[in-house]
C-alpha positions as CSV (number, residue, x, y, z in Angstrom):
1,M,14.5,-30.1,10.6
2,A,15.9,-28.4,7.5
3,K,14.8,-24.8,6.8
4,Y,12.3,-24.2,4.0
5,Q,14.1,-23.2,0.9
6,P,12.0,-20.4,-0.7
7,K,11.5,-19.7,-4.3
8,L,12.6,-16.1,-4.9
9,L,12.5,-13.7,-7.9
10,G,14.6,-10.6,-8.3
11,F,14.1,-7.7,-10.6
12,L,17.5,-6.1,-10.9
13,C,18.3,-2.7,-12.4
14,N,20.8,-3.1,-15.3
15,W,23.0,-0.2,-14.3
16,C,23.4,-0.8,-10.5
17,A,22.0,-3.9,-8.9
18,Y,22.7,-6.3,-11.8
19,A,26.3,-5.0,-12.0
20,G,26.5,-5.4,-8.2
21,A,25.4,-9.0,-8.6
22,D,28.2,-9.5,-11.2
23,L,30.7,-8.1,-8.8
24,A,29.5,-10.3,-6.0
25,G,30.1,-13.3,-8.3
26,V,33.6,-12.1,-9.5
27,S,34.6,-11.4,-5.9
28,R,33.3,-14.8,-4.7
29,F,31.0,-13.4,-2.1
30,Q,28.7,-16.2,-0.9
31,Y,24.9,-15.9,-0.9
32,P,22.0,-18.4,-1.3
33,S,21.1,-19.5,-4.8
34,N,17.4,-19.4,-4.3
35,M,16.8,-16.3,-6.4
36,R,16.1,-16.2,-10.1
37,V,16.9,-12.9,-11.7
38,I,15.2,-10.7,-14.3
39,R,17.3,-7.9,-15.5
40,V,15.4,-4.6,-16.2
41,M,16.7,-1.4,-17.5
42,C,15.3,0.5,-14.5
43,S,13.7,-0.5,-11.3
44,G,11.0,2.0,-12.1
45,R,9.8,-0.2,-15.0
46,V,8.7,-3.0,-12.6
47,D,5.0,-2.9,-12.5
48,P,3.0,-4.0,-9.4
49,V,1.2,-6.5,-11.6
50,H,4.6,-8.2,-12.3
51,V,5.1,-8.7,-8.6
52,I,1.5,-10.1,-8.0
53,D,1.9,-12.3,-11.1
54,A,5.1,-13.8,-9.7
55,F,3.3,-14.7,-6.4
56,K,0.4,-16.2,-8.4
57,N,2.9,-18.5,-10.1
58,G,4.2,-19.8,-6.8
59,I,7.1,-17.4,-6.1
60,D,7.5,-17.0,-2.3
61,G,9.3,-13.7,-2.3
62,V,10.0,-10.9,-4.8
63,A,12.9,-8.4,-4.5
64,V,13.2,-5.2,-6.5
65,L,16.8,-3.8,-6.4
66,G,17.7,-0.5,-8.0
67,C,20.2,2.4,-7.9
68,H,20.5,4.4,-4.7
69,P,18.3,7.5,-4.6
70,G,19.9,10.3,-6.5
71,D,22.0,7.9,-8.6
72,C,19.3,6.6,-11.0
73,H,20.5,6.4,-14.6
74,Y,17.1,7.8,-15.6
75,Q,17.1,10.4,-12.8
76,T,13.8,9.5,-11.1
77,G,13.2,5.8,-11.9
78,N,14.1,4.5,-8.4
79,Y,11.7,7.0,-6.8
80,E,8.9,5.7,-9.0
81,A,9.9,2.2,-8.0
82,E,9.8,3.1,-4.3
83,N,6.3,4.6,-4.7
84,K,4.9,1.6,-6.6
85,M,6.4,-1.0,-4.4
86,K,5.3,0.7,-1.2
87,M,1.8,0.7,-2.5
88,T,2.2,-3.0,-3.5
89,K,3.4,-4.0,0.0
90,K,0.4,-2.2,1.6
91,I,-2.0,-3.9,-0.7
92,L,-0.5,-7.3,0.0
93,E,-0.9,-6.7,3.7
94,I,-4.5,-5.6,3.3
95,V,-5.6,-8.7,1.4
96,G,-3.9,-11.0,3.8
97,I,-0.5,-11.8,2.2
98,E,2.6,-11.2,4.3
99,K,4.0,-7.8,3.2
100,D,7.6,-9.0,3.9
101,R,7.4,-11.2,0.9
102,M,7.9,-8.0,-1.1
103,Y,11.3,-6.3,-0.7
104,L,12.8,-3.1,-2.2
105,D,16.3,-1.9,-1.7
106,W,19.2,-0.1,-3.4
107,V,22.5,-1.7,-4.5
108,S,25.2,0.1,-6.5
109,A,27.4,-1.4,-9.1
110,A,30.3,-1.2,-6.6
111,E,28.5,-3.0,-3.8
112,G,29.1,-6.7,-4.5
113,K,29.3,-7.5,-0.8
114,R,26.2,-5.6,0.0
115,F,24.3,-7.5,-2.7
116,S,25.3,-10.8,-1.2
117,E,24.2,-9.5,2.3
118,V,20.8,-8.2,1.0
119,I,20.0,-11.5,-0.8
120,S,21.1,-13.6,2.2
121,E,18.9,-11.5,4.6
122,F,15.9,-11.6,2.3
123,T,16.3,-15.4,1.8
124,E,16.4,-15.9,5.5
125,K,13.3,-13.8,6.1
126,V,11.2,-15.5,3.5
127,S,12.4,-18.9,4.7
128,E,11.0,-18.1,8.1
129,I,7.7,-17.0,6.6
130,G,7.5,-20.2,4.6
131,S,5.8,-21.2,1.3
132,I,3.2,-18.8,-0.1
133,K,1.1,-21.9,-0.8
134,Q,0.7,-22.6,2.9
135,D,-2.3,-20.3,2.8
136,E,-5.1,-22.2,1.1
137,D,-6.8,-19.0,0.0
138,Y,-3.7,-17.3,-1.3
139,E,-4.8,-17.5,-5.0
140,N,-8.1,-15.6,-4.2
141,K,-6.1,-13.1,-2.2
142,L,-3.7,-12.5,-5.0
143,I,-6.5,-12.1,-7.6
144,L,-8.0,-9.5,-5.3
145,A,-4.6,-7.7,-5.0
146,E,-4.2,-7.7,-8.7
147,K,-7.6,-6.1,-9.2
148,I,-6.6,-3.4,-6.7
149,V,-3.2,-2.6,-8.3
150,E,-4.9,-2.2,-11.6
151,S,-7.0,0.7,-10.3
152,V,-6.6,3.7,-12.6
153,R,-7.1,6.0,-9.6
154,L,-4.4,4.4,-7.6
155,R,-2.0,4.4,-10.5
156,W,-2.6,8.1,-11.1
157,L,-2.0,9.0,-7.5
158,V,1.2,7.0,-7.3
159,G,2.4,8.4,-10.6
160,K,1.7,12.0,-9.6
161,K,2.9,11.6,-6.0
162,R,6.4,13.2,-6.5
163,E,5.0,16.0,-8.7
164,L,2.3,16.9,-6.2
165,I,4.8,17.0,-3.4
166,E,7.5,19.0,-5.2
167,K,5.6,21.1,-7.7
168,G,2.0,21.1,-6.5
169,N,-1.4,20.6,-8.1
170,V,-3.0,22.6,-10.9
171,Y,-3.3,25.5,-8.4
172,K,0.4,25.3,-7.6
173,E,-0.4,24.1,-4.1
174,K,2.2,21.7,-2.8
175,I,0.7,18.7,-0.9
176,P,2.6,17.3,2.1
177,A,3.9,13.7,1.7
178,E,1.9,12.6,4.7
179,K,-1.3,13.9,3.1
180,I,-0.6,12.1,-0.1
181,E,0.0,8.9,1.9
182,E,-3.3,9.4,3.7
183,I,-5.2,9.9,0.4
184,L,-3.5,6.9,-1.2
185,L,-4.2,4.6,1.8
186,K,-7.9,5.8,1.9
187,N,-8.2,5.0,-1.8
188,I,-6.5,1.6,-1.4
189,Y,-9.2,0.6,1.2
190,K,-11.9,1.9,-1.0
191,E,-10.7,-0.2,-3.9
192,F,-10.4,-3.2,-1.6
193,D,-14.0,-2.9,-0.5
194,R,-15.2,-2.2,-4.1
195,Q,-13.5,-5.3,-5.5
196,R,-14.9,-7.5,-2.7
197,I,-18.4,-6.3,-3.6
198,I,-17.8,-7.1,-7.2
199,S,-16.4,-10.5,-6.2
200,L,-19.6,-11.3,-4.1
201,L,-21.9,-10.1,-6.9
202,N,-20.0,-12.3,-9.3
203,E,-21.1,-15.3,-7.1
204,K,-24.7,-14.2,-6.8
205,P,-27.0,-11.2,-6.8
206,S,-27.4,-9.4,-3.5
207,T,-28.9,-6.4,-1.7
208,V,-27.0,-3.6,0.0
209,F,-27.9,-5.0,3.4
210,S,-26.6,-8.5,2.6
211,L,-23.4,-7.2,1.2
212,S,-22.9,-5.1,4.3
213,K,-23.4,-8.1,6.5
214,D,-21.2,-10.4,4.5
215,L,-18.3,-8.0,4.1
216,K,-18.7,-6.3,7.5
217,I,-18.8,-2.8,5.9
218,S,-21.4,-0.2,6.9
219,T,-24.5,-0.1,4.9
220,S,-24.0,3.6,4.1
221,N,-20.6,2.8,2.6
222,V,-21.9,-0.1,0.6
223,A,-24.7,2.0,-0.7
224,K,-22.2,4.6,-1.9
225,Y,-20.1,2.0,-3.7
226,V,-23.1,0.4,-5.2
227,T,-24.6,3.7,-6.4
228,A,-21.3,4.6,-8.0
229,M,-20.9,1.2,-9.7
230,E,-24.5,1.4,-10.9
231,N,-24.0,4.9,-12.4
232,S,-20.9,3.6,-14.2
233,G,-22.7,0.6,-15.6
234,L,-20.8,-2.1,-13.7
235,I,-23.9,-3.4,-11.9
236,A,-27.6,-3.2,-12.4
237,I,-30.8,-3.8,-10.5
238,L,-32.0,-7.4,-11.1
239,D,-35.0,-7.5,-8.8
240,F,-36.4,-6.3,-5.5
241,K,-36.5,-8.1,-2.2
242,E,-38.7,-6.6,0.5
243,N,-38.5,-3.3,-1.3
244,S,-34.7,-3.5,-1.4
245,P,-33.0,-3.5,-4.8
246,V,-31.2,-6.8,-5.6
247,Y,-28.0,-6.0,-7.6
248,A,-26.1,-8.1,-10.1
249,L,-23.1,-7.6,-12.2
250,S,-23.8,-6.2,-15.6
251,E,-22.0,-7.5,-18.7
252,K,-19.5,-4.7,-18.3
253,G,-19.0,-5.5,-14.6
254,G,-18.4,-9.2,-15.4
255,E,-15.4,-8.2,-17.4
256,K,-13.7,-6.7,-14.4
């Protein structure tokens, strides 16, 4: 039986990876033709939403290829790409999409052979995973992933990560990389739970107890999320059921 031929999309840095792809072609290095390429001025300009959107449109695997660390044409663009794509991979894993569908690597303008090897290996890996559409619920999972990557809090943390590690916070206190990763992961899970609550309330009004049961989240955590969302105007009390508030999305929450 023939192997599945995946649909791949590559975001290639203009200064390094794209030039590396050109060199691979000129040098006649062989690699699969599954990938369609989008040339970007810097890998740091690739937004997580672009990656999720590609998956939503049936792409089986997305590769972001930039300059080697320390060689970025814009100094820190590839570091920004690394932080954003690491977050994206984790979010994909949490919502139930194989994280290996997302790939980040570095290829210089002089590495035509390496480019061919990277593309060949990535194609092989995604071929083994198979079509993204094999998961009947993949669309809902990707919608959830998109909502999470749009979180202002997560974007701020990822954008400030390098600065917090190297320069410190407003009190000039440098924060260890492991601590930043811990905080980021904690906030990813918080946003994951928050978006699932919004999704359920979009289907029908519910109580804290019912949300806790349906989502398998502790009632205390659900209560915290619900209280915060009520204070921000995303949800409102619609009614009472056995002395428990029944929550529904407000007009503002319905826009989320």
